[in-house]
C-alpha positions as CSV (number, residue, x, y, z in Angstrom):
1,M,53.9,53.8,-17.4
2,D,53.2,54.3,-21.2
3,R,54.1,57.2,-23.3
4,F,52.0,58.4,-26.5
5,I,54.5,59.5,-29.2
6,I,53.4,61.7,-32.3
7,T,56.0,62.5,-34.9
8,N,56.6,62.6,-38.7
9,A,58.9,60.2,-40.5
10,E,59.6,58.7,-44.0
11,L,58.5,55.2,-44.5
12,K,59.0,53.2,-47.7
13,G,59.7,56.7,-49.6
14,Q,56.5,58.3,-48.3
15,E,55.9,60.9,-45.5
16,F,53.7,59.3,-42.6
17,Q,52.4,61.0,-39.4
18,I,53.1,58.2,-36.7
19,C,51.2,57.8,-33.6
20,A,52.8,55.1,-31.3
21,L,52.0,53.9,-27.6
22,V,55.3,53.0,-26.0
23,S,56.2,51.3,-22.8
24,E,58.6,52.8,-20.2
25,N,61.3,50.6,-21.6
26,K,60.6,51.8,-24.9
27,K,58.7,48.7,-26.1
28,L,56.1,49.4,-28.8
29,I,52.6,48.5,-27.8
30,E,50.6,50.2,-30.6
31,L,51.4,51.9,-33.9
32,Y,49.3,54.1,-36.2
33,P,50.9,55.4,-39.1
34,K,48.9,57.6,-41.5
35,R,50.0,59.3,-44.8
36,L,50.4,63.0,-44.7
37,G,47.6,64.5,-46.7
38,Q,45.5,61.4,-46.5
39,N,41.8,62.0,-45.7
40,H,40.8,60.7,-42.2
41,I,37.0,59.7,-42.5
42,L,36.7,57.8,-39.2
43,G,34.0,59.5,-36.8
44,N,33.0,62.0,-39.7
45,I,29.2,62.4,-40.1
46,Y,27.8,62.9,-43.6
47,V,24.6,63.3,-45.4
48,G,24.7,59.8,-46.9
49,K,22.3,58.7,-49.8
50,V,21.1,55.1,-49.7
51,E,22.1,53.3,-52.9
52,H,20.2,50.0,-52.4
53,I,18.9,47.6,-49.7
54,V,20.4,44.1,-49.4
55,K,17.7,42.1,-47.6
56,N,19.4,38.9,-47.1
57,I,22.1,40.4,-45.2
58,N,19.7,42.9,-43.5
59,A,21.9,46.0,-44.8
60,A,22.0,49.0,-46.9
61,F,24.8,50.5,-48.9
62,V,25.1,54.2,-48.4
63,Q,27.1,56.6,-50.6
64,I,28.9,59.3,-48.4
65,T,31.0,60.9,-51.1
66,S,31.0,60.6,-54.9
67,S,33.6,57.8,-54.5
68,V,33.1,56.2,-51.2
69,K,30.2,53.6,-50.5
70,C,29.6,52.4,-46.9
71,Y,28.1,49.4,-45.3
72,L,25.1,50.3,-42.8
73,P,23.6,47.3,-40.8
74,L,19.7,48.0,-40.7
75,E,19.8,46.7,-36.9
76,D,21.6,50.1,-36.2
77,L,18.6,51.9,-37.5
78,K,17.2,53.0,-34.2
79,H,17.1,56.9,-34.4
80,P,17.8,57.8,-38.0
81,V,17.7,61.4,-38.9
82,F,16.5,61.7,-42.3
83,T,17.3,64.9,-44.4
84,K,15.3,63.7,-47.5
85,K,12.8,60.9,-47.7
86,Y,12.6,59.6,-51.2
87,S,9.9,57.1,-50.9
88,S,6.5,58.0,-49.2
89,A,6.0,54.2,-48.6
90,K,6.1,53.3,-45.1
91,K,9.3,51.7,-45.3
92,Q,12.0,52.2,-42.7
93,I,14.5,52.8,-45.3
94,A,14.4,52.9,-49.1
95,A,17.0,53.5,-52.0
96,G,17.3,57.5,-52.5
97,D,16.7,58.3,-49.1
98,E,19.3,60.7,-47.6
99,L,20.1,60.5,-43.8
100,L,22.9,61.3,-41.5
101,V,25.5,58.4,-41.0
102,Q,28.6,58.4,-39.0
103,V,31.9,56.4,-40.2
104,V,32.5,53.8,-37.4
105,K,35.0,51.4,-39.2
106,E,37.6,52.2,-41.9
107,A,37.7,50.2,-45.2
108,I,39.6,47.0,-44.5
109,K,41.0,44.8,-47.4
110,T,38.1,44.4,-49.8
111,K,35.3,45.4,-47.3
112,N,33.6,48.9,-47.4
113,P,33.9,51.3,-44.6
114,S,30.9,50.8,-42.1
115,V,28.6,53.6,-40.9
116,T,26.0,53.9,-38.3
117,T,23.0,56.3,-37.6
118,N,23.7,56.2,-33.9
119,L,25.6,59.4,-33.8
120,T,28.5,59.9,-31.3
121,L,30.1,63.3,-30.4
122,S,33.3,62.9,-28.0
123,G,34.7,65.4,-25.5
124,K,37.3,65.5,-23.0
125,Y,35.6,63.7,-20.3
126,I,32.4,62.1,-22.1
127,A,30.9,60.9,-25.4
128,L,27.4,61.5,-26.1
129,T,25.7,58.7,-28.3
130,V,22.2,59.0,-30.0
131,G,20.4,55.9,-30.1
132,K,22.1,54.0,-27.5
133,P,20.5,55.1,-24.3
134,G,22.2,54.5,-20.8
135,I,25.1,55.7,-18.8
136,R,28.5,53.6,-19.3
137,T,32.1,54.3,-18.2
138,S,35.2,54.0,-20.4
139,S,37.1,51.7,-17.9
140,K,37.2,50.5,-14.4
141,R,37.2,53.1,-11.7
142,L,40.8,53.0,-10.3
143,D,40.5,54.7,-6.9
144,N,38.3,54.3,-3.9
145,A,35.7,57.1,-4.7
146,Q,33.4,54.6,-6.3
147,T,30.5,56.0,-4.3
148,N,31.1,59.6,-5.4
149,F,31.6,58.4,-9.1
150,T,28.2,56.3,-8.8
151,Q,26.4,59.5,-7.6
152,L,27.9,61.5,-10.5
153,L,26.5,59.0,-12.9
154,E,23.0,59.2,-11.1
155,Q,23.2,62.9,-11.5
156,I,24.0,62.7,-15.2
157,E,21.0,60.4,-15.6
158,N,18.5,62.4,-13.6
159,S,19.4,65.8,-14.6
160,C,20.0,65.6,-18.2
161,F,18.2,62.6,-19.7
162,Q,14.5,62.8,-19.4
163,T,14.3,61.0,-22.9
164,A,15.6,57.5,-23.8
165,E,17.2,58.9,-26.9
166,Y,20.7,59.9,-25.7
167,G,23.4,57.7,-24.0
168,V,26.4,59.0,-22.3
169,T,30.0,57.2,-21.8
170,V,32.0,58.9,-18.9
171,D,35.6,58.7,-18.4
172,A,36.0,56.6,-15.4
173,N,39.0,58.7,-14.1
174,V,37.2,61.9,-14.0
175,K,38.1,63.7,-10.9
176,D,35.9,65.3,-8.1
177,D,37.0,68.8,-9.0
178,E,36.2,68.2,-12.8
179,K,32.4,67.7,-12.3
180,D,31.5,71.2,-13.3
181,A,33.6,71.0,-16.4
182,L,32.1,67.5,-17.2
183,F,28.4,68.9,-17.2
184,E,29.3,71.9,-19.0
185,E,30.9,69.6,-21.7
186,L,27.7,67.5,-21.7
187,S,25.7,70.5,-22.3
188,Q,27.9,71.8,-25.3
189,L,27.7,68.3,-26.9
190,K,23.9,68.4,-26.7
191,E,23.7,71.8,-28.1
192,T,26.2,70.6,-30.8
193,Y,24.2,67.7,-31.9
194,E,20.7,69.7,-31.8
195,R,22.6,72.4,-34.2
196,L,23.9,69.7,-36.3
197,I,20.5,68.1,-36.9
198,N,18.8,71.5,-37.5
199,E,21.3,72.5,-40.0
200,S,21.6,69.2,-41.7
201,V,18.1,69.4,-43.3
202,H,19.4,72.1,-45.5
203,R,22.4,70.2,-46.7
204,T,22.7,68.1,-49.8
205,A,24.0,64.5,-50.2
206,Y,27.5,64.0,-49.7
207,S,27.9,66.9,-47.3
208,L,30.2,66.7,-44.5
209,V,28.3,68.0,-41.6
210,Y,30.7,67.1,-38.8
211,K,34.5,66.5,-38.9
212,A,36.1,64.3,-36.4
213,P,38.9,65.4,-34.2
214,A,42.3,65.1,-36.0
215,F,43.7,61.6,-36.3
216,Y,46.1,61.9,-33.4
217,L,43.5,63.6,-31.2
218,D,41.0,60.8,-31.9
219,L,43.6,58.2,-30.7
220,F,44.6,60.3,-27.7
221,Q,41.0,60.5,-26.5
222,N,40.5,56.8,-26.8
223,L,43.7,55.9,-24.9
224,K,43.3,54.2,-21.5
225,K,44.6,57.2,-19.5
226,S,45.3,55.2,-16.3
227,N,48.3,53.6,-17.9
228,L,49.6,56.8,-19.7
229,S,52.1,59.1,-18.1
230,R,53.2,61.3,-21.0
231,V,52.3,62.5,-24.5
232,V,55.5,63.5,-26.6
233,T,55.7,65.3,-29.8
234,D,58.1,67.2,-32.0
235,D,55.4,68.9,-34.0
236,R,54.3,72.4,-32.8
237,T,51.0,72.2,-34.6
238,V,50.3,68.9,-32.9
239,F,51.5,70.3,-29.6
240,E,49.2,73.4,-29.7
241,E,46.1,71.3,-30.9
242,I,46.3,69.0,-27.9
243,C,46.8,71.8,-25.6
244,F,43.6,73.6,-27.1
245,A,41.6,70.1,-26.9
246,C,42.6,69.9,-23.2
247,S,41.7,73.7,-22.6
248,I,45.2,75.1,-21.9
249,P,45.2,78.6,-23.2
250,K,47.7,79.3,-26.0
251,E,49.1,82.4,-24.3
252,A,50.4,80.1,-21.3
253,L,52.5,78.2,-23.7
254,F,54.6,80.4,-25.7
255,T,56.0,83.8,-25.7
256,K,55.7,85.7,-28.8
257,G,57.8,84.1,-31.6
258,S,59.3,81.5,-29.4
259,V,58.6,77.6,-29.1
260,P,58.8,75.5,-25.8
261,S,62.1,74.1,-24.8
262,P,62.6,70.4,-24.8
263,V,61.9,70.2,-21.1
264,D,58.8,72.2,-21.1
265,E,56.0,70.0,-20.0
266,F,52.2,70.9,-19.2
267,T,49.7,68.8,-17.2
268,V,46.9,68.2,-19.7
269,L,44.5,65.6,-18.4
270,H,44.3,63.3,-15.3
271,G,48.1,64.2,-14.5
272,I,49.3,63.3,-17.8
273,S,51.9,65.5,-19.2
274,L,52.4,66.8,-22.5
275,Q,56.1,67.5,-23.6
276,F,57.4,69.2,-26.7
277,Y,60.6,67.5,-27.8
278,R,63.3,69.4,-30.0
279,D,66.7,67.9,-30.3
280,P,68.6,68.5,-33.3
281,L,71.0,65.8,-32.7
282,L,68.4,62.9,-32.0
283,S,65.0,62.8,-33.7
284,L,62.0,61.6,-31.9
285,S,61.6,58.9,-34.2
286,A,65.2,57.7,-33.7
287,L,64.7,58.1,-29.8
288,Y,62.2,55.5,-29.7
289,N,63.2,53.3,-32.6
290,L,60.1,53.8,-34.4
291,K,61.2,52.6,-38.0
292,E,62.9,49.7,-36.6
293,G,59.8,48.7,-34.7
294,I,57.6,49.0,-37.6
295,G,59.9,46.7,-39.6
296,A,59.8,44.3,-36.9
297,A,55.9,44.6,-36.7
298,L,55.7,43.7,-40.4
299,S,58.0,40.7,-40.1
300,E,56.4,37.2,-40.3
301,R,58.5,35.7,-37.7
302,V,58.6,37.1,-34.1
303,W,61.4,35.8,-31.6
304,L,60.7,35.4,-27.9
305,K,63.2,35.7,-25.3
306,S,63.4,31.9,-24.5
307,G,64.3,31.2,-28.1
308,A,60.9,30.1,-29.0
309,Y,59.1,32.2,-32.0
310,L,55.8,33.1,-33.4
311,V,54.9,32.8,-37.3
312,I,52.2,35.3,-38.0
313,Q,50.3,35.0,-41.3
314,P,47.2,37.1,-42.1
315,T,45.1,35.7,-44.9
316,E,41.9,37.2,-46.6
317,A,39.7,35.1,-44.2
318,L,41.5,35.1,-41.0
319,T,44.9,35.4,-39.3
320,V,46.9,32.3,-38.2
321,I,49.6,32.3,-35.7
322,D,51.7,29.3,-35.1
323,V,54.0,28.9,-31.8
324,N,57.2,27.1,-32.2
325,T,59.7,26.0,-29.5
326,G,62.6,27.0,-31.8
327,K,65.8,27.3,-30.0
328,N,64.4,26.7,-26.7
329,C,65.9,23.3,-25.6
330,S,64.9,23.5,-21.8
331,K,65.6,20.3,-19.9
332,Q,62.4,20.8,-17.7
333,E,59.6,18.2,-18.0
334,K,58.1,18.4,-21.5
335,E,54.6,19.3,-20.5
336,E,56.0,22.0,-18.0
337,H,58.2,23.3,-20.6
338,F,55.9,23.6,-23.2
339,L,53.3,25.4,-20.9
340,K,56.1,27.9,-20.0
341,V,56.6,28.6,-23.8
342,N,52.8,28.9,-24.3
343,L,52.5,31.5,-21.6
344,E,55.3,33.5,-22.9
345,A,53.7,33.3,-26.3
346,S,50.5,34.5,-24.9
347,D,52.2,37.8,-23.7
348,E,53.6,38.4,-27.1
349,I,50.4,37.4,-29.0
350,A,48.4,39.9,-27.0
351,R,51.0,42.6,-27.8
352,Q,51.2,41.6,-31.6
353,L,47.5,41.9,-32.0
354,R,47.5,45.5,-30.8
355,L,50.9,46.5,-32.5
356,R,49.9,45.0,-35.8
357,N,46.1,46.0,-35.5
358,L,45.1,42.5,-36.5
359,S,41.3,42.0,-36.3
360,G,38.5,39.6,-37.3
361,I,39.2,35.8,-36.7
362,I,42.5,34.7,-35.4
363,I,43.6,31.2,-35.0
364,V,46.5,30.2,-32.7
365,D,48.3,26.9,-32.8
366,F,50.1,26.6,-29.5
367,V,52.5,23.9,-28.6
368,N,50.4,21.0,-27.7
369,L,49.5,20.4,-24.1
370,H,48.0,17.0,-23.0
371,Q,47.0,17.9,-19.7
372,K,43.7,19.4,-19.0
373,D,45.0,21.4,-16.1
374,A,47.7,23.0,-18.3
375,R,45.4,23.8,-21.0
376,E,42.9,25.5,-18.7
377,Q,46.0,27.5,-17.1
378,L,46.9,28.6,-20.7
379,T,43.5,29.7,-21.8
380,S,42.9,31.6,-18.4
381,Y,46.2,33.3,-18.7
382,L,45.6,34.3,-22.5
383,G,42.1,35.4,-21.7
384,R,43.3,37.8,-19.0
385,R,46.1,39.3,-21.3
386,L,43.4,39.8,-24.2
387,K,40.9,41.7,-21.7
388,E,43.8,44.3,-21.5
389,D,43.3,45.4,-25.1
390,P,41.4,48.6,-25.5
391,V,39.6,47.1,-28.6
392,Q,37.0,44.4,-28.0
393,T,38.9,41.0,-28.0
394,T,37.4,37.6,-27.1
395,L,38.8,34.1,-26.6
396,V,36.0,32.1,-28.1
397,D,37.1,28.5,-27.4
398,I,39.7,25.7,-28.2
399,T,38.8,23.4,-31.2
400,R,39.2,19.6,-30.9
401,L,42.4,19.9,-32.7
402,G,43.9,22.1,-29.9
403,L,43.5,25.5,-32.0
404,V,42.7,28.5,-30.0
405,E,40.0,30.8,-31.5
406,I,40.1,34.5,-30.9
407,T,38.0,37.4,-32.5
408,R,39.1,40.9,-32.4
409,R,36.8,43.9,-33.4
410,K,37.6,45.8,-36.5
411,V,37.9,49.2,-36.3
412,R,41.1,50.5,-38.2
413,S,42.9,49.2,-41.1
414,P,45.9,46.6,-39.9
415,L,49.4,47.9,-40.1
416,S,50.6,45.8,-43.0
417,E,47.7,47.1,-45.1
418,I,48.4,50.8,-44.4
419,L,52.1,50.3,-45.3
């Protein structure tokens, strides 16, 4: 079972807050460093001002602060909330209009952040989205209570959504005894959205009308809870905020003037424990080798256990990954040997995409396989491994040159760019 680590550490002479997803054997799966003091805009809702429309790419550029301009795809303009309509013409959107937009992608390389008018408010059990009607689940139901869960979705649809404006994403691992809390949260999110709409008409351009949860809370809420056993932090503020977000009363955590001991744990959600770590002899960063893991995640070469290795080279347009047999000198049949190397490389490639947060177009040059069955076995295995990624990742095809094409959705900046 995985652990979610939140701690502070110095990297390249600057202080970072590091969020890391770590396997049971302390192998890094995901890394999210953020400079302390850096503004976190992902998920924020602003009164944006339309600067201009670019018809040939069917998009608008919207200013959300005096210094930040964002990209708005016009196909996302399903239920826009205008706070000021500059043009009286019957245009869907025009330069000078002011409307509510939410940041859905960070700036990556030379590209602007992306925004949408389909606003989303997230809670402990559900996420409420405007402009994307329908009931969805965050992941596959894990237990055998599928019938009860289906009935729950029907109750949500029948009792709460008489209009097609709202959509809801439900945490698939919600328990039967959490239904009342779920419906209460749904009602609160609807009230929050309606209040936000009513108040926004009185706000000026560039106003922040909704601040997303803290960086680490946002990451925690979006983790796949079925594989998570524990959240560990050595920061008291972070510890308290996670407890507050998970509805654990503060008075249950501390006596006056004290802090929890290193062994104190509290169950916060779906059986996941929250632990406060405090050991003056060994920092949390050192315990999980975070600095060494980050250094390895920035390296161009990644060695595999067999002696083969990967070369990972991001470019402006795409990321190229080359698989080499390296020191692997097995005496097996050549085709069987190459397939084994490629399958091992597939596991590591799936991990490196998450660890480095690589996105966009990814081209993989595996060791050449001549037999059709071997190529099909490789693509089938790689496809299954990529589906485990919480970020949408798709194996597109194999080119005539034998190159494997992958795409991965862009949400956050890649690790190499942050550092």
